[in-house]
N, C-alpha and C positions, 0 to 999 in steps of 0.2 A: 504494500500500500504506500502510495507516495504521500508526500507532505501535503499536497493540495487536497487529496481525498480525505486525509485525516482532518484537515482544517475545515473542509466542507461538512464533514460528519459532525464535528464539534459544534460548528455554527448551527447546524440543524438541531442538535441536542440542546443548545443554548436557547434557541427559539422555542422549542418544545417546553423547556423548563419555564421560560417566561410565561408561555400560554397557560401551563398548569398552575403557576402561581396566581395568575389573573383569575382563572376559574375558581381556584380555592378561595381567593379573597372575595370574589363575587358570591360564592355559596355561603361563606361565613357572614357576609353582610346581609344576605337574604334570611339566613337563620336568625341573626340578631334582630332583624326587622320583624320577623315572625314572632319571636319571643316577646318583643315589646308590644306587638299588636295583641298577642294572647293575654298579656298582663293587663293591657288597657281594657280588653273585653271583659276580663274577670272583674276589674275595678268597676266598670260600668254596671255589670250585673249586680254586684254587691251594693253599689250606690242606689240603683233602681229599687232593689229589694228593701233597703233601709228607708227610702223616702216614701 
């Protein structure tokens, strides 16, 4: 394998790693948002029940 092939492969791996990181971050944000919405929903249910 030549230096160019290795560099090309590493660049691809780097791009894949960046994509994975973005996806992971996005999923994490969605999960956090979901948890916040769940809490808000519970809070509203409790508030409505108490009022």
